[in-house]
C-alpha positions, 0 to 999 in steps of 0.5 A: 497952275497948282492944284488945290492939294498938297503938291510935289514935283520933280526935285533937283539939289542946289547947294544953298548955305544953311542959315540959322534957324531963328534968323527968318525975320531978318532975310533981305525981301529981295534975297535967295528963294531961301529966305522967302521959304524960311520967312514963310515957314516962320508964319506957320505957328500962326496959320489955323491948326488944321492948315499947319500940316499941309503948309509945312508940307508944301514949304518943306518939300521946296526947302528940301529941294534946295539942299535946307534940309535944317530949314526944312526939318525946322518946317516940320517941327512948326506943323505941331503934333507928330500926326500933323508932321507926317505930310511934311516929313513925307516931302523931305523923304521924297527929296532925300530919295531923289537925291539917292539917300534912300536910308536916310529917306526911310530914317526920317520916316521912321522918326517922325511918324512916332507909332502912326501907321497910316501916316507913315504909309502916306510917307512910304507911298511917296518915296516909292513913287519916286523910286517907281518913276526911275524903275527901282521896283525892287526898292519900292516893293520893299515900301510897299511890304513895310505898309503890310508889316504894320500893326493891322488898322482899317485901310491898310490893304487899300494902301497897299494895293494902290502902291502895288498897281502903281509898281505893277503899271511901270513894270508893265511899261518898262517891259518886265512882264514877269515882274509886273505879273509877281506884282499883280499876284501879290495884290490879289493875295493881298485882298485874300488876306483882307477877306480872311482878316477884315479889320472893320467887319462892316466892310469886310464884304465891299472892300475886297470888291473894290479892290478887285475892281481896280485890279481888274481895270489895270490888266484891262488897260493892259490889254490882259482881258482874260486875266481882267475877267477872272478878276471880275468873276471874283466879285461875282462869287462875293455877290452870290454870297452877299449876307444882306441887301445892303451888301448886295447893293454895295457889291453891285456897285463895285461889279458895275465899277469893274464892267467899266473898267474892263470896257463892258459898257453894256454889261454896266448899264445892265448892272446899274439898272438892278439897283434902285434909283439912288447914288449907286445906279447913278455912280455907275451911270456917270462912269459908263457916261464918262467912258463913252465921252472918253471914246467920242461917244459924246452924243451917249455920254449926253444921255447918260448924264440927262438920265442921272437922277441926282442932279449934282452928279449930272452936272458933273457929268455934262461938265465932263461931256464940255471938256471932252468937246473942247479937247476935240476942238469944239468950243461951241458945243462944249459951251452949248453943254454947260448951258444945260446946267440950269443952276447958275452957281453949277454952270459957273463951275463947269464953266471955270474948269473949261476956262482953265483947261482951255487956258492951260492949252492956250486955246482961244476960247478960254477968254471968253469961257472965263468971262462967262464964268465970272457973269455966272458966279456973279448971277448966282451970288451968295450960292457961288462956291468960294473956289469959283472965284478963286479958279477965275483969279488963277485962270485970268493970272494964267492969261496974263491979265495980272491986274484983274486977278490982283483986284479979284484977289484983294476983295476975297477973305483970307481963306479964299486967297491962299491958293490964288496967291500961291499961283499968281505969284509963281505966275508973275515971276514966271512972266518976268514981273519978279518985283511985283510978285515980291510985293504982292507977297510982302503986302499980305497981313494974314498969315495963311495967304502971306505964306503961301504967297511967299511960297509961291515966290520962293518956288518960282525962283528956285524954278528960274535957277534950275532953268538958268543952270539947265541953260548953262550946262547946254550952252557951255561948249 
């Protein structure tokens, strides 16, 4: 199932002849994936301005998969301003890197993000992600350092440390203990630099603490408890020097998060009690409950959830516990946990999340959960968030109830149709209903949903080509 954010997965190159960039409207509806993607691309200028960037990124990424670099670059231009083009160029750069052309990938980034250093950071992170997945740690580290070399901007160190931690995690998994230690040391040095050179003074105390919490959690996850504890001690030092009461509360929040990250749940609970009732305290308690649920202490997690003073977070915690019950095969208890959510609209969110989770795992309880979600959503009326109905439609598609899914989508407004159509057209083709998927896509009149429906068709056809090529290669004598 497609997420609601920009998606980019493993890429594979197919040789497809480039087509003239202005001929998208002339393509046959039953043409190759390239034609559907170019038709989707041609719709971008007619999409709402603030949605063009993500649409261009998703479409360009798929065009790059099949080697239609010309079409992908045209798609980037259609996103609009240089800042709007960033995500799309990141998708192209990711693909070029995956094809082994790292210099060209970097050139695309440098030429596209004209002086926009935070934008370039996102693109560097995208390419570094592929390098890390393929254990090219040397080049991934070089990209991380390019983030640091830019002119200082707010959030720069967060980008850098997040990327370094991702690299370090894979180094550790690969058995490169020396490299992993060097990368952790580099991350810690970056935090020290942030402490001495804060871009935004308001966050001069809290931002380093949040980064320390992330580093400590990573070290604890890897079993290096002494090092993790030493990093948490750095947060204690910041707390002792807190300049204001607000800074103290912010630092207590990060201390609690760090304690959760290294498995000291009782200490985290004690830290939460030092905070006044409110979001900071609830944030720690919520994380404690999540960890207890993961560890199988569902009664403790339920107790934490019901103790939260901020009801929306309490509901989220109950949904987390319900998901864990379901993962353990206790569908009835999962539903009973969601029944503790009093408002139908909030309960519908939990039920559709449960249904989606169970549908993805082909659990027998999924059809009941999705129907209960629909019933709760209808009972809540206007209080139901639109994405709940979107998820219900997509989950019905996952369950091969395509007719009901299409009926639901037909009743939605244009903005609500986008994500479901993207998913459903892919599902239809995956289920052998290619003509129905194409008809559904071509039948859309509004540019935004039609572009994503065509994207779903193009993506599914690419996947079919890849599967067919894989089958042919494996079956050849």
